[in-house]
Every structure is written in structure tokens, then in C-alpha cells.
N, C-alpha and C positions, 0 to 999 in steps of 0.2 A: 167460127168463134174461136175456139179452143189453139187453133193451128196459129191465129192471130197474134194470141197471146203469147204463146211460146216464140213468134219470130220478134215481136218485140222486144222480148227479154235476150235471146242468141244476139239481136242488134244492139240492146245497150251494153253486154257483154264486150261484144265485141270494139266497140268505142271505145268504153272504159279502158279496156285492157292496148289498142293502140293508142292511147294519150298515156298511158303509163309507160310504155315503153319510150316514147319518146321523151317523158318527163328525163329516165334513170340514160338515155343517152345523152342527154344536156347535161346530166350531173356528171355522167362519165366521162367528157370532155372539160368539163372545170374542175374535176374533182382532183386536183396537183398543185402543189404548196411553192413549186421550183421556180424561177425565172424572177426577174425585176419586181420594183414594186408595185409597177405601173400596170403590170400584167394579173399579178397577185389582186390588185384592188379592184381590176375588170374582174375577176373572176368571181371577186366578193360580190359586185351589183349583181352579176348574173344570179349567182344562188339565192340571194334577195328576193329577186325576182321568182325565181321556181319555187322559194317558199310562199312566196306570197298567192300561186295558183296551189295549194295545197288547199282550202274551202273547197275548190271546184271539182277536186277529186271527192272529195266528202260527198257531194252531192252527186256526184256520177253513182258514188256507193250508196245513196242513200235510192236514189233511182233505180237502181238494178237490184236493192232488196223490195221496192213496190212492186217490181213486176216480176220478181221472183213468187213474188207470196201470191200476186192473182195467178199468175201460170201454175202454181202448186194446186191452187184449189179447183182449178179446173180440167189440168191433163189427169189422167190415169197412173194405177199405183206402179206400172213399169217401167212411164217413165219418171218419174218424179228423183230417181237415183243419178240421172244423169243431170238433170234441173240443180240439183244439188252438191254434184260432184262439180261444177263450172261455178257455182257459188261458193262453193270453198277454195277452189283454186283463186279466184278472182277477188276474194279476201286477202290472201296470202299473201296475192302480186301486192293489193294496197297496202298493204303493211310492211313489206318489203321496200316499196316505194316512199314510202312515211319514214321510216328509219332512215332509207338512205340519204334522203332529203335532208332531215335532223342532224345525221353524222357529217354531211359532205360540209354544211354551213356551219358547221361549230367549229371543224378541224383549220377552214380556210380563216374564219373570222379571228382565233385564237391566234394562228400565227401571225396576222397582220397586226394586232394587240401586242403581241410579244415581240413584232419589227420597231413601232412606234416604241416601247417603252426605251426598245435599247439603244434608238437613235436620240433620245432626251439623253439620258445617261454619258452617251459620247459627246454629245454638244458640251453638257456639262464639266466633264473628264476634260476637253480641248479649251474650253473656257480659264480653267484651273492651270493647264499646263500656259496659258497665255500671262495670265495673272502671275503667275510664279517666274515666268521668264522676265518679266517685265520689272519685279522686283529683285532678281538675281544680277541682270545684267550691268547694272552700275559699280564701278570700282568700288575700295571700301575706303572709306572717310578716316584720317587722321585724328585720332583724339585728344584729349586735354591730359586727361591722366588715368589711374589704374579702374579708378572706380567707374569712368565712362567705358573704359574698354570692357571691362566687366560686363556694363550693361549691352553693348553692342553684341558681346559674346553671348548673351543670354538670348538678345534677339536673333542671332543669326542660328541657333539650338532649337528655339519655337520654329522658326521656319525650316528646321531640318526634322524635325518631330511630325510636322503637317506634310511635308513629303513623303516621310516614312510611313504614315496614315493613311494616305493613298495610295499606298500597295496594295491594302486589301479591296478596295473599288477597284483596281485595275484588275487583280485577278477576277473579280466577280464579273467584269465588263467583259474581260476575255474571255471567259467561259461561257455567257450568253451569247457571245459573237460566234464560237466555235459550235454550240446549241443551235444558233439558227441558220448559219452555215448549211450544217448537215441537213437542214429541211426545205431553204430556198436555193442555196447553192450561189448566189449572187454574189459576183466581185466585190462588191463593198463590205462584206464581212468575211473575206477569204484570208487566210493565212499570211500574206502580207500586209493589209491592214490591222492584222494582228500586231505583228513584229514591228509594223511603223508605231503605234501607240506604245509598246514596249520600250521601242530604242527612243522615243521622246519622253516616254518618264524614267527612263535611266538616264538620260543627260541632265533632265532635271536633278534628279538625286547623288549626277556627280559632284554636279556643281555647286549643290548645297552644302554636300561632303566637303570639298575642296574648301570653301569658304569658313567654315567651322574650324578644320584644322587651321588655317590660316589664323583667324583669329586667335585661338587657343595658343599657337604660339609663341603670337605678338603679347600676350594677358599673361600667360607662363614668365617670357622674357621679362617684362614688367615687374611682377610678381616676383622673382627673385632677385633683380634689383631693391625694390622694396625691402626684402628681407635684410639684403645685403647690409643698407643701410641702416635700417633700426638695431641690424645688430653693431655695426660700427660706432652707432649713437649710443649704446648700450656699453657698449667698452669705453668709451671716450667717459662718459660718467662715473664708469668704474674706477677707471684712473686717476682720474679727477678727485673723487671721493677719497681714495689710496692717500693722494699726494696732501689734502686737505687737513688727512688725520696726522701725518708728518710734519706739515707745517705750523698747525694750531696750537697753543700755548699750553691746552689743556690733558696734553698728551703725557702718557707717564714712563716713556720709552726712552733707553738712554739714547746719546749720541752715536753711539755704534750703531744701535740697532737703527737708526732713522738713517744714517748712510746707506746700510745695507738696503732697506728701502727704497731709497733715493735711485739705485743703481739697478734694482729690479726694473722700478717706473721707467729709469731713462732706456732699459734696454726693451720694455714695450712701448715706449713712444717712439723707438725706430722702428719697430715692427708695425705700429700703427701709418708709418709713413708707405710701406708695401703694402696693407690693406686700402689706404685709401688710393693707390694708384691703379688697384684693381675696380675698386668705383668707379674711377675716371675711365677704366678700359667700356666696365658694361654701361656706362651712361653713354657713351658714345654710341652705343647699339641701340638703348633704348631709343634715343632720339631720332633716330632713323625713321621709326613708326609711331611719330609723337605727334603733334601738331605744333606751327612755329610759336605760340606761347607757352604750350607746354613744355617745350624744349628750354625756352628760357627759364621757367620756374625749377629744371632739374639742374641747370648750370648755376643758378643762385645757391641753391640747398648744398651743393658741392663744394662751391666756395667756402661756404659759412664750416662747413666741416676741416674745410682745409686752416682758415682761421684758426678756429679752436684749438686743432693739432698745435699750431707754431707757439701760439700763448701759453699750452699748458709745458711744452717743451721749455720754454723760458722760464716760466716758474720753476722749475726742478733745476736747472740749472743752478740761478738764484739760491735756492737753499741749499744744495750740497755743498756750495763754499761756504756760507755761513756756519755750517755744521763740523767743517772742517777745523776753522777756528777754534770751536768749542771743545774739540776732542782735545788739541795741544795742550788747554789750559787745565786739562783735567787727569792728565799723567802723572804730572808730579803728585797728584794728593791721591790717586790711585795706589802709588809705589809705598807712600809711607801708611796707607789704610790697609794694603796686603799685610807689611811687616804688622802691624799691631797686631792684625787677625790671626797672624801663626803663632806670634807669643800667646793670644791669649787661649788658640785652641792648642798648644803643645802644654799650657797651665791646666787645662781642662782635662786633656789625655791623663796628665798625672796623677790630678784628682780623682778621675774613674779609674784608675787603675789600682789607687788605694780604696776606693770606696767597694770594688770588687773582690779586693782580698777580704773583706770584711763581712763580705754574703757570707749569712749563716748557711744556707742551704737551707732544702725541704724536705720536711719529714722529723721523724723524732731524733735527736743524737745520742750518742756514748757518754760518757762519763769521760772518757781521752779526748773525744771531739769537744767537750764543751770546754775543758782544761787548754787543748791548741789553741779553738778560738778567743779564748781569754787572756794568752800571751800574743795572738795577733795583736789584739786591740792597743797594748800595749806599746808594740813597736810602732805601729801609724801615728799616735802621738808626737813621738820623737820626729816621723818624718813631716807634719805638718807645720812644727814650728820652723825647718830649714825652707817651706815653702812663703812663708809672709813675706821674705824682701821680693819674691816675683811681683807680689800685687803691689809694690811701691813703685817698681820700675813703668808697671802699665800704665799708671795714671800718670807717670811723666809725660808719655808717649802721645795718651789724648789731647792732652795741652798743649801740643805740637800740631796737632791737626785741627786747632781753632784759628789757628792764622788763615785757613782758606776760606772762601768764599762757599763752598758747599755744606751741605747737611753733615753735621757729624753727629747726630743724634744717634742712629745705628749703632755707630762703635762705640759709643758711650751709653748704651743699653747692653752692648757685649760685653764691658770693663764689669758696670756695675752685676750682669749676672753670672760672671767667673769670679767675683768678693763673695757673693751670695754661695754661691758651689761651695767657695771655699769654707765658710763657715758652716754650711750645711754639713760637710764631712766631718768638719772636727764635733759636733754636737753628735752626730750620730756615732761617731767614735765612743764617745764619753758614755752615753746612754745604753750601748751594745756592752758596754766591761760590764755596767751595773748588774747587765740582765741575763748576762752569762753565768755570774757567780751564783743568782738566786736559782737560775736552771740547774743547777748543777746540785744544790740541794737537793730541790724537788726530787730529782731522779734518783736520789739517794734512799730518801724514802718513801719511793714509789713504789716496793712490793710487802712492805708492811700494809700501807692503804690497799692495794691488790686483795692481800689476805682479808683485811675486815668488810670488803663488798661481797667476798667469796664465800662466808662464814653465814650471813645471816639465809641467803638465797640455799643452801645446802641444809640448813635446819627447817625450813619450810617443805624441801623436797622430802626430806625422811620424813617430816607429819602428814605427808600426803597419803591418804587409803591407797590408792590405786596409780601410782606413779609411772609414768612412762619411760620403759626400758633406753631411749633415746637421749633423755634429758639423763639421766643418771649416767650412762656413756660418757655426756659431756662434760658433765660434775666431777666425774674422775679423773677425766685428760684435763682438766684446769687446775687438779690438785695435784696432780704431777709436776705441771707448767710453775706452780708458786714453791711448790718444793727447792728445783734445782734454784728459782730466784735466790730465796732467804738461804742455801746453801752458800752460793756466790757471794752475798752481803759478809758472811762470817771469814770468806776467805779474803778480803779487802779492808783488811785492816791498819795499812797505812797510808791507803786513802783516804780513810775515814780521818784519821790524825789530823790531815795536813787541810781537810777542807771544815771538821766542824771543832775541833780540838780534842785535846786528850777524851778529858771528862766528857763531852758530849759522845764522842765515840764509844765512851765504855759504857752509856747507860742505851744507846742507841741496840749496841749489841744485847744486851740482856733483854729488849724487848724483841727482839729478833729469835731467840730461843724460845722464849715461851709461847710463840705464834706457831714454831715448828711443831711443838708438843700437840696445840691444839688441832692443827691439820692432820695428825696421824690419828687421831682418834676419830674426826670427822669421814676420814678415809675407809677405816673399816667398815664403819656404818653404812658407807655407799654399797661396799663389796656385797654385803649381807643382800641390802635390796634387790642388789642385780640379779643373784641367784634365786632369788622368789620370782622375780618377772619371768627369768627364762621359763620355769616350770610349768608357769601360766599358760605362756605361749607354744609350748609342746602338745598343750593337751587340745587347744584350737586349732592343729594344721590341718587334721584331718577335713574341718569343714572347710576350709579355704580351697583344699584340692579337690572338692566334690563339688563347691558352689558355683567357683567361676567357668568350668566347661558350660555347664549347664548356663550359663548367663550369654557365653559365648553361642551356643548352639541357637540359643531362643533369638537372640540375635539375626545370624544366620539365616535361621527360618526366613524371620519377619522381612530381612532383605530380599528374599526369595519370592515373596509374597507381592512386593510392593514392585516388582520387575515383572509381574504377572499382572499389573494395572491395565497397563498400554494395549490398546485394541490389535488385534490380528488383521493381518493382509488379506486372510480368506479363507475358506473352509479348512483345511488341511491345518492351518496355523489352529485357527481355534479347536479343533481335534486335540490336536498338541499340545495346547495349553490347557484344557480338560485335563488330561493325563499328567503334565507336569502338577498340577493342583491337586488331584489325587495322593501322588508321590510326596507331597508335602503333608498334605493327611497325615501319610503314614508316620515321618517324621515326626510330625507332635506327638500321635501318640505314645511312640517310643519315648520321647521325652518327658512325659508324664511320669511315666515307669520309672525314671531315674530320678524324678523330684520327690518322688515318693520315699526312695531309698535315703536320699540327703535330709529328710527332715526326721528322720530318726537321731539324727546328731544333733539336732538344736535346741531340744527340749527343756536344757536349763541356761542357755543363753540369749537374754530378749534382744539383743541386736541382733543376733544371726537369725532369730524368729521372725522378728518386722522385715528381714531381708528376704527371707522365704517367702513370706506370706507376700507379699510385692511381686516376687519373680513368679508366683502362683497365679496373683490376678492378672499378669500380662500375657503370661499362658493362655486363659480364659479367655481374654479379649480377642486374643491373634486367633484362637480356636474360632469363636463366630465370625468375625471375620472372614476366614476362611471357607466355613460354610455356605456363606452368604454367596461369596466369590464363587465357590461351583456351582452352586444351582443357576446363576445368571452365565455362568460358562455354557452348562447344560440348556438354557434358552436359547443362548444366541447360536448354538448348533445347530439345534431343530431347526431354528428359523431359516438360516442357511442353507439347509437342505431340504426344506421345503418349497425355497425359492428357485434351488438349482431344479428341482425335478419339474417344477411347473414350468420352468422357463423351457427347457429340455422338450416336453410335453410340445407345449405351443409352437417353439421353432418347428419340430420335426412335424407337425400337421401343415404348416405355411410352407415347406419345402416338397411336401408331398403334394399338396394343393397347388402349387406352380406349376411343377410337373404335370399334370392333369389337364390344366389350361394349355399350357403348351403343347401339350399334345393335340388338345384341341384345334390348336391354330393350326399345326401343321397339317392334320387331315381334313383342311377346310375345303380341299375339291373332292372331296371323297363321298361317298352316298349315305344316307341315311342323315341328314342335318336335323330334321326332328328330333332324333334320338341324341345327338350332341345337344340340342340347346336344352332337352329334357336332366339331362346329366350335367351340365351349368346351373340348372336353374337349382338341382340339388344341392349343387356345393353350394350355393348363395344362402342358401337355407340355413346352411352352418353358421355362417358369420355371425350373427347375433348373439349366439352362446358361444363363439369365440371371442367375441370382442369383450363379453364379462367375462371371460376366462383371460385376458390380454389388462382387463384393469386389476383382476387380483394379482396376475404378477407385480403388478406396476405397486399394489400396497407392500405386499411381499419384499419387494426390492427396497422401497423406503424404510420400512424393518431393520433389512439388513443393513442399511447405511447408515442409521442410525447409531449401531452398535461396530462399526468397523474403523478400521483407520483411513487417513484421507485416501492414498493410494488405492485400495479396495473400492472406497466409494464413487471414485471416479470411475474404475472398471466397470461398477455396476453400475452406474449411469450411462456409462458408452455400451454398456447390452441392451439395456432398456431403451436409448434412443435408436439402436440400430433394430432391433425389435420392431419398435412404433414405426421407421421407416418401409420394413418390410412389409407390416401389414397394410400400412397404406399404399403402397405399391401394387400388391395383390388385390386391393379393392378395387383400385382404380383401374386395372388390369379386366376383372372380373367383369367390374359393372361397363366397363368399354363393349367388352368383348359381345354383352349381352345384347346390349343397345345395338351394337353394328349386325347381330344375327337377327334381332325381333325387327330391324326395317327392312334386312334385306330378302327376309323370308317370304316364298310364294303364298299369294293370297288365298289358294286354292288348298294348301295343306293345315289353315287355322280352322281346325272343330272344335278344338277344347277349350273347356275355361283354364286360365292358370293366373293365378296369384302372383301380385309381384312380389318384391324384395319385401320385408319390414322396415316399418319405418323406423325402426329405433334405430336401425344401421344405414338408411337412405339416407335419413333426414329430410324427407320430403313425404306427403300421403300418399299412403298405398293405391294403386291404380289394378284393376281388375280389366282383364280382357274377356268380357261376355262373349256369348254367341248370339253374334247379330248377323247384320245382313254383309254378305264377302264385301260389299263395292266398297264399305264404310270403314270395314275391321280396321285395316291398313291406315288410313287417316286420324284411328283413334288412338292406334298404338304409336303414332309418332309423335300426336299430342300428348300423351302422356310421359314421354319420353323426353321430351322438349319443351314445348308450346311454355308449360308453367313457370320453368327456371327463366326460359330467354326472356317473356314476359316480367317475370320480376324484376331481372337485372334492367331491362328498357324502363321499369317503373320507378327504379332506385335510380338510376341516373338523370331520370325527367327532374327527380325529388332535389338531387344534389344538384344539377343546375340551376331550379328556381331558386333554391335556397342561397348559391354563391352571386345569382342574378339581383335577387333580394338586398345582401350586402353589399353590391358594389352602389345599387342606388341611392344606398344610404349615405354610403360615404359621399357620392358624388351630392347627395345634397345639400350638403353643410358647406359654406363659404368659407375658408382659410384665414386670418387676417392677421395672422405673426408667422413666426419663421419656425416656432414650435408646434404649432397646428398645421403648418405645413410639414414637417416633418412628421407628427402624429397619423398625417392622412399619407404621406409616402407609404409610412410602413405599411400601412393598412392594403395599400393596393400591393407592394411586393408581397404580402402574407396570400392574398390572393393568388395573386401572377406564381408563386411555387405551389400553390395546388393544380395548376391548369394541365401538366404532365399526367396527373392522376384521373382528371378529367378526359384527359386525350385515350390516355389506358382504357379507358371505362368506354368510351366510344368509339374505339378500335374492336373490342370484344363484341360491340352489338354488328360492326360491320362484318365480321364474321359470322354471325348469327342469322344474318339477312334473310338468306335464302329457306331459312327454315323459318322465320316468323311470319313472310307471306304478306306484309301489312306495310307498303312501301311508302304509302302516305303519311303517315305517322313517323316513321324515319327518315323522310326527305326533311318534314317541318321540323325534327330535333335535330338535326345536322344544322340546318339553317341556325336555328338558335344557337346553336351553340357557336357555331362562325360568328355570329352577330356580337355575342356575349365576348370573347376572345377580341375582335375587335373594339370596343367599347372598351373591353380594359386598356388595350396597348395606348389608345386615343387619351385616356384620363393620366395614365403614366405618363405620355408625351407630354401633356400639357401642365401637368404639374411639375415636371421639369423645366419648361418653359419660366413658369411662372417664377420659380424658386432661383435659377442661374442667375438672370440680374445680379441680384441686391447679393449674391454671394459668389462672384466669381472670384478665381484665384488668378493672380499675375499671369502664370504663361498660356491662360485661356483667353486673354485681351484679343491677341492676334486672331485666334480661330474664330470668336467673336463677329470680326470686323471684316473675315474672309466671308461667312459663311450668310450673305444676302441671298445669292441664288437658292441655294437649299431651303432657307427660310420661305424665298417665293415660291418654289417649287411643292414644299410642306403645306402651305395653303392652299396652293391649286388641288392639290389631291383632296384635302379634305371637304371641300366645296364642292366638288366634283363625287364624292362618296357616296349621299343621296340617291344620285340619278343612278349611278350604276348598282346599289342596293335594289333598285324598284326594277331595272332592266334585269337581274339576275332572279329576282321573283318571279316575272313572269318567264323567264325562261325555263324555273323548276315547274312553273305551274302547267306549262306548255307539254312539258315531257312526261309529266305525274298525270295526265289525261288517259293514253291509251292503256290500261293496265292489263298486264296478262297475266293468266292464271299460273302459267309454268312458273316452276322456281329460278330458271336457266333463262330468262328473259332479257333482250338487249335494252329496253324500256327502265329494267328495275337496275341493271350492272354496267348500264354505257351511257352513262349522259355527262351534259357539262358540268353537273355540281359534282363529281369525282374528277374530272379535270384539273386538279390543282396542283397535279406533277407534268413535266413534258411527256407523257405518254396517256393510251388510252388504257383504262382500267375495266377490264373485260373477262367473264366469268364462263359466257360460254360458247354455243358455235361463232362462227364468223357473221356477220351482219350481212352479208352479200354471197 
């Protein structure tokens, strides 16, 4: 019975092995993507049939397991090893066969789908080529006017932009063709086919560009002609306006000015004829590219301009003839008017000369000058009597001008003005003669009046208890001047007799003699007061000589102290500043000694005592301020020294620790790895205390930056940033090396308990490696290092994806009814789309951690939900754009919408097929997730269709076959 069971087991194993090898042979024959589409389709059908036989292989494996179980119960212990070995081999063969079936079918199916999508895109491209060729083949139609030509050019530019936009699709299509050709090698996607598509596109592009260039030339030619016509019309209107100004009756210009203007207008009209000829030549060129009706309009417009130019020329010639006649009649009038004006000007010059001679000038005059001026006034009176005959002659000439029709009012005004000027000069002469005599009398009596004014001020100055020396000296100088004036009056006896008469002159000289005696008495009194003041000034000279240097020295010390208020750039500058402040303190103490010496000189003077008290108060305030600054400077120096000391210690420890870790890495291949691990853990145990020291250094750095210059603040901040960067890199290096050594350490060497790094530094719960079964110690170590953080990342991504999906569902639940609501929905969707790269980054981190997590079902389910969310978001944005675009389309997008019928049809087809594609993808994922393996490098986990979204298989383990 035992032999029969073993034979049945061997027979079932042989049958299953033969069946699996046959399946693998069929797969090997069909595992090829090269060749035509029919052969690829046949291989796809064959692999589908092979996939259908996979349940049969599962049944055979179940039968083998049943037979093996029965045989193992009945055979002896020495033969069980043989049965188990066969069972293990057949399991490995079955797993290899199942993986081969899945991979072969996936590759062929993916190439088949890729080829189908490429053919659809190629058909769309050739359809667009055909439609564009039909649009561009007809010749350009001649347009009616400039606006129609501009519309035609705009339409051609829209076509050109459409052609240029198709270049992106062409490049994508060529890339897909090259990728497909590398996989299938079919001539339909070879380089010749790609060159054909590019040549056809370039032909369409060149034709569209040529059409746009031709239309731009036609439009520009018409625009230039229109600008020339507008310019000519503006010039014509300007000349017409100038001519109307010359012809109008309301103009105030003379006939001569009008003639000059008409000659300029005639010259411009002759140049206008040349401009019209140039317009005629331009019009002939524009007509060649204009429709017949538009040509007729252009000719009519040009003819109207010619008629307007001829009419303007005729009006100009008629007006010029009329003005010549008027000019001849005015010449005689102008001759007599000029003679009258010449006589008037001559009379005015004579009167002006006489008036200028009477000018008394500016400033005070002497007695001789006043006498001379009085004699001039008498001579001017005689000259004015002789000019009266010229006034009568001017009146007779004005009567002669009244015979002409011209306006003589300006000439009459000139004659009247000349008469008024004559009367004004005669009155001015009489008045000046009387004023001169009066001023001469006043100048003679002026020295006595000056003495009477000086006398009371001197008497008041002498009565003052403490007069100023400057006032006394000024009074003495004025006394000397008055003495000279009085003596001069006594010598001018003849002049006084001529002006005042003999009796008046005698009484006036007596008053002068009395004033001289009084002046002598007051002058002597002023000299005595001056002598007394000079004695008082001599007494206080010593105080002024001592007080001024003290005040200057105190100001100098205050200026030095103000300069020391600026923050210093470094520790050396702060120490130097402290030394300078101490030197200033010594100067201030020396100043106090000198102040005590000067205070002895001011005991009897109240003013000087007040000044000295004020100086002493300023000195005490400056002393207190200096003491405060010295204390602050000492504090700043102490803080900066502590910061530098602690920073240097921490930098030295980081440098030494990094050298030790580098030495551990260099000695990676040597013996005694357990000893190196213990050394590394001892180094890591120092990190929490050093991190506290790092925070202390940052705190001291902040105190230093608060009391430093901007340059020193930037330098300290840079040192702190560099220290933190060094700390972070050292921490990452140490933890990474520890994890690597703990994962690679042999199981047999793990015998003692070790505590992991303190939670303050690791930011994770502490892990302890206990003395447990050696078969489980390595698994616990791996979990302690990575599982908790990896599961936390997985959980965080699930929470983030759930929240984003909830927001998207809320946005899609609302139905926008207005343009504002549509824009609000679009902005919310764009905000969700902006966060998709962040989610993709998190998901890629999960994929890198996939071999460590080990649970593939959760990851694959999360992958599917992530793909579904992105697809749903893209569809929502596309549908919102479709809703929004018809009502807000721009004019340059109308043509694109009309030509996009095929694209919209394909879009609807893809949207309808999307649910079915999702269902097939879900079934395929479930099929791949069934045979999960325990190994981290498993084909089931790392190489399946869910990761085949790029044009290559993403695989991390050994070869599948």
C-alpha cells in the first residue's frame, strides 16, 4: 500500500511537470512582439488560451499536494526527504510557469493596445492633413476693401496657428512610432513612414505660411495707401483752412502778410499735385489686388481728391489778384503816415533828451549838485518854449491823412501822446525847480538836526550804570563826524548868504557855534566812561581764557562718546571700544580737576557762576552716561566671548565625531564589527547632550546679534546656519550607518541587550533589543528601525488622499448655473490640481519603501485609489472647460472649435469606454495579488501590470525566467 501511494505521487508529479514544460514551450514560441499586426494578434489569442489553462495547472498542483500528504503519512522517515524535495521542485516549477504566463500575456497585450492607439492617432492626423489641404488649395479671393483684407489675413493667421499647433501632436506621434517600431519592427511604422508624415506636415505648414505672407503683403500695401490718402486729406484740409483764414473778412492781417501767405499756399498746392501723382501710382498697385467694385471705389475717391485740389488752386489765384489791387491803394497812405510818424519820433526824442537832462539821479546830493540842477531847470524851460511850433506842424499833417479811407486813429493817438508828453515835461521842469531850492535849504540845516538827535542818546548812555564799550565807542565816532560837519558849515559863509540871505546866514552861524561847544562837553564825558569800562574788562580776561578751553574739551569728549554708540562688527571691535571708553573716562576725570581751578575765579560774578554751574551739570550727566556705556560694553564683550567659546567647542566635537564615523566606514570590511557597532552607539549616546549645547549656542548667538552691527549679525547667523547644517548631516550619517549595521549584522552575534537612541534626539519611541529567540531578533530589529515610520507615511498618505477625494466630491456635487460659479468651481479644481505633484511625491516615497513594508495588498489598493482620484480630477476639469468654452469663446478660437469635431467624438468614445477599462484593470490587479510571496524581492510584488505605465517593465529582483 505504501509503494502504491508513492507511485501515484511520482506519477502525478511527472504528469504535472510534463504539462508545465509543454506550457512553457508554447509560451516561448509566442513570447515575441516582432512582426505584422496579424501575427501579433494570433500570439495574443494563443496566450489568452494558455491563460485559460492556468486553473488546470492549479488542479494538478492540488492533486500533487493530496498525493504527497497521503504518501508522507505512510512512508518511512528516510524517504520523506525525497518526497519533500520533489514537492518543493514542482512548486517552484509551477510558480515559474504561472509568472511566465502572466508576463508573456501582459507584454503582448500592452504592445497590441499601444499599436491600436497609434493607428487611431495616425488616422486623425491624416484626416487633419486632408481637411487642411482642401482649405488651402483654392486661390486667394480679391476683397472689396481694407477691412475685408484684414479679415482675410486674420483667417489665414488662424489657419497658420492651427498648423503650428499640430507640430506638438506630430512630434508625439513620431515618438510613438519610433517606440513602436523598436518593439514590433513593422514597416508601417518605420523611418520612411515617419518621414512621409513629416514631409506632408511640412508641405501644409509651408503652404499656410506662404498664404499668410502674401496676404500680409496685400494688406500692408492697402494700409499704406489708406494712410497716404488720409495724410493727403489732412494736408488738403489744412491748406483749405489757411486759405479761408486769408480770404475771411475778420482777419486782422495786412495785405502784404496775406500776399505772403497766399504765395506759400500756392507753393504748397503745387507740391500737392506731386503728392496726388504719387497717390495715383499707389492706387494702381492696390487695384491689382482688389475686387472690381473696390477698384471703382478707389478710383472715385482719387478723382474727388483731384477735384478738391483744383478748386483750391483756383481760389488761391483769385484772392492773390484782389490783394494786389488793395496794396497799390495803400502805398500812398503809408508814405504820408511814415513821414508823420518820423516827425513824432523826432519830437519825442527831443523831449526825452530834455527830460533825461533833468534827471536828479539817485541818493543824496551835495549842495553844489543841487545848485547845478536848479540852473538846468531854467535852461530846459527856454528849450520847451522853442518846441511849441513843432506841435502845430504835427496837427496840420494829421489833417492831411484824413482824406484817405484808412483808419487814422492810431496816428491821431500818436499826435495826442506827443502833445501830452510835451506838457508833462514842462510841468515836471517847473516842479523840479521848486523842489531843488527846498532841498538845498534842508541840506544846509542838516548838521544841526543831526546834533540835536545825537545829544539825547549820549546823555542816556552816560546815565546808564553799566554801559557797553561798543556803544560808547560808536558815540565817540559819531561825535567826531558831527564836529567835522559843523566846522564845514562855518567855512561856507558865501554859500549861506546866496541861499538864505545875509540876516538868515548870520543867525544860522550863531546856532552852529553854540552846538560846537555842547558837543565838546559831551565828548569829554564819553572818554571818561570808556576808560572805566576798559578797566572792568581787564579783570575778567582770566575767566574767559580758562572757561572756553573747558567748554571745548567737554564738547570734544561728548562727540567722542557719541561716536562710540555705533554697534561694533566683531569681538575685537567691542574690546577696542571698551578700551576707548575707559580712555574717555580718564579724560573726563582730568577735566573735573581743571573745572575746580576755574571755579575759584567766578566767586564775585553772578553770570560767570551760572555758566560754570551749567558746565558742571553737563559734565556730571556725561559721566553717568559714560559709566552706563562702559557697563554695557563689558556685558557685550562677555556675551560674545562666551558665544565664541561654546561655538568653537561644539564645532570641534562635530569635526572629531565625523572623523570617527568616517574611520568606521573605512574599516567596514575589517574584523570585529560588533566592537565598531558599540563604539558607534556610544557616540550616538552623546548626541542628546550635544543637541542641548547646540540650542545654548543658538541662544548665545541671538544675544550677540542683538548687540552687533548688521554685518556681524549676518556673520553670526551664517555661522549658526553652518553649524546646524553640520549637525544635521552628522546626525543623518550616524543614524544611517547604525541602521545599516544593525540590519546587516549576523543573527548569531546578537546576544546582549542594547538600548537604542534616546527619544529626544530620534523623535521616535525608543526601541530595546531584548534577548529573545534568535530566529525573531532580526525581524524585530527591522521593525524597530523602519516599520513604524513607514506605516506612518502610508497612513498619512491615505488620510491626505481621503481628504482630497472628499473635497473633489463636494465640488462635483454642486451644479454651477452662472459664469461666476463656473469660474469658482474651476479655481477650486485648479487648487486641487496644484497639490497633485505633492501627492505624487508622497506616493513615490511609498514605492521606494515597498520592499520593507511587505503588505502588497494595501499598497496596490492605495495605488488604484490614487490613479482613480487623478483620473476623476482630470475628467472634472475637462468637463468644466467644455461647459465654459461655448459661451465665452474668443474670436480666434471659432475656427478651432469647428475643426475639432473628430477630437470631441474620440473624447466621448474614450469617456464611454473608461468604466469598462477600469473593471478590466481591477480584475487584472486582483489576479496578480493572489499569489503573494514572503520574499521582499518577489516578481508578484515588483513586476506586474500596475507598474507598467511606462514603456518598460519595472523590476527589482532576479530574472523571472
